N, C-alpha and C positions, 0 to 999 in steps of 0.2 A: 908816689903812691905805690904801695906794695900790696896789690889786691888783684884777683882775677878780673880780666877785662882792661887792665891798665899796665903800662910799662913806663914807670917814672911819671912824667907829666902827660904822656900820650895814651889815647884810648886804643886798644887792640880789637875792640868789637863795638858795634853800634847798639847792642842790647843794653837794657838797664842793668846796673849792678844787682847781683842775685839777692842781696839783703833787701833791696827795695821791692823786688818782685815778690819775695816771700811775705813782706808786710802787706802788700796789696792783696795777695791770696788769702792771708789770714783774716783781713778785714772782711773780705767777701764771704769767707766761710763762716764768720761770726754773724752773718745776716745783715751786715751794714750796707747801705747804698753808698757806693764809692764813686766820687767824682775826682779824677786824677788831673791836676794841673801840671803840665810838663814844661819846665823852664829849661830850655836847651838852645844852643846856638846853631845846631844843625839837626839833621834827621836822626831819629831814634827808632829802633825796631821795637814795635809794640804789639806783636802777635799775642803773647799771653795776656797782655793788659786788655785786649779786646774782650776777653772772657772774664777777667777779674775786676773790671771796672764798668760801671754803668754809663759813664761818659768820660771823654778825654778832651781837655782844652789845651791846645798848644799855645803857650804864652811867650815863647822865645825868651829874650832877656828884656823884660818890659820897662825897666827904668823906674824912676822915682814914683810915678803915678800908676805903676803897674798893678798894685793891689786894688786900687779903685776901679781900674779898667776890668780886671778879672771879676770883681764883685758885681759890677754892672751887668756883665754877661751872664754870670751864674744866677743872679736874682731876676733876670728878665727885664732889667731897666734899659738894656741895649740889645738890639738884635744883631748878632755878628754877621759879617759878610766877607771876612778875610779869606784869601786863597793862598795855598801853599806855594812858596817861591822855589821849592826844591822837591824832589821825589823822596817819599818815605818808603824805604825798602822793607821787605818782610823780615829779613835777617842779614847778618854779615855775609852769608854764603851767596846772596844775590849780587854782591859787589865783586867785580874782577879784582885780581891781585893788584896790590898797590904799585908794584913795579911793572905792571902791564900798561903800556902807554897807548894801546889802541882804544878807540871810542866804543867798541862793541859792548852793548848792555850798560853803557854809562849814560845817566841822565835820561829824561823822558824822550830826548831826541833820538836816541839809539837803542833804548831798552825794548826787548822783545818779550820779556817775561812780564807777569802781572805783579805790580808792586803792592804794598799794603795800602798806601794812599798816593794817587798819582799827582804829578805836578799840576798846580792850578786847582786842586780840590779844596772844598770848604763847605761847611754846613750852615744852615740858617734855622731859625725857629718857625719860618714859613716855608712854603714850597713854590716852585716856579715851573712854568711850562714854556718851552722854547719851540716855536713853530718851524716849519720848513723854510730854510733860508733861500735867498735868491740873489743873483748877480744881475747887474744892468747890462752886461755884455758877456758873450761867450768867447769872443776873440778881441784882443787888444793889441795895439802896437807898443813897442818899447817907448817908455816915457809917458804913457797914458796912465791916468788913475782908473781904478776899478771900484765900483760901489757895491757894497754888500748890505743887504737888509734882512732883518728877521723880526718876527713878532714875539714879544715876551710878556707873559701874564703871571701875576702873583695869584696863585691858586689857593693860598692858605688864608689863615685868619688874622695874620699880623702884618703890619707894614715892614718892609725890608728892602734889601738891595741885592741884585744878582750881578755877576760879572760875566759878560759874554766874551768868549775868547775865540780868536780866529787863528788857525794854524795853516801852514802852507807846506806842500811837498812838491819837489820837482820830479815828475813821474819817471823820466829816463835816467835819473842820477842814481845808479846802483850803489855808489859809495857814499852818497849823501845821507842826511838825516831823514828819519822816518817822518818827522813832522817838526816844524819850527814855529813857535809863537811869533806872530807878526803884528797883531793888533788886539786890543781889548777895550771894552767899554763898561763902566760901572753904571747900573741902571737902578735908581731908587723907585720903588713902586709901592703904593698903598694897597692894602688888602683888596683883592678883586680887580685891581687896575691892570690894563693892558697898554703897551706902547710899542711903537715901531722903532727898532734900533737901527740906525744907519751908520755904517763905518766906511770911510774912504780908505781904500788900500792903495797907498802911494807906489810909484814905480820901484822904490827900494824894497818893497814887499817881495819882489821876485829876484832879489840879488842873492846868488849862491856862488859857491867856490867853483872856479873853472880850472881844472888841472892842466889844461893846455897852456894857459897864460900864468898860472900860479897866482891868480888874483880873485878877489870877490867882484863879480860883475853881474849885470842883468843880462840874462841869456834867453834867446827864443826857445820855445818848446811848450810842452803840455804841463800844466800845473793842477794840483788837487787842492781845493780850498776846503778845510775842515773847520767845524765850529761846534761849540758846546759850552758847558760851564766848568770844564777841566780839560786836561790833555787826554782823558779817557773818552774818546770820541765815539758816540753811537754810530752804528754802521750806516744809518740813513742820512747822517749829517755831513755829506760830502758833495762838493760841486766841482765841475771841471771848467777850466779856462785855458785858452791857447794864446801864447804870446808870440807875435810875429817878429 
């Protein structure tokens, strides 16, 4: 491929090819309502498309029945509840150099900047409210389970499903990840319905890298439990637990 953004068979940027961006802008300028279905195998930078498109549906590589699946979502026959398994960056400049092997600013676990769409993000045709979470214990011993509970309500007009995500950070680990997804639960709710979501956090939830032994192991210390419907955690959705 001899075109800007490509080097042979490799991409040199995560933005859309300019010709595709120009088409979307022209359609918008013509007064058309633009719904962009993006078929890609990885994250694409879509900052201009947030302005030139009225909606964006990430379809990945959907396979043989992909057309039917996309049509069901676009025509409202199915209420989507998928969540991003990767971070969508704003542009190529948000990514460290390819030859830089440090983890700084890579993936949701180490990124300090604000991405376009965070890991775990996903929309629905309905809305949900997640209440204040709670833990059954503030201190546990190594090998013990910890139980997390939170109330979730479908506050919209349509039946749907939300995905409650639980992230963990080892407080005194300066070199460790900012957060790590350790549990999640998909919750189907009818319009107006509320339920209590209970998630058991197993001992391996608190397994992190120990540089003194060069191994992954469960270590005593203070941990922060974060929860929400993506890796973009609201400031109030944080709990503390101590592992003895």
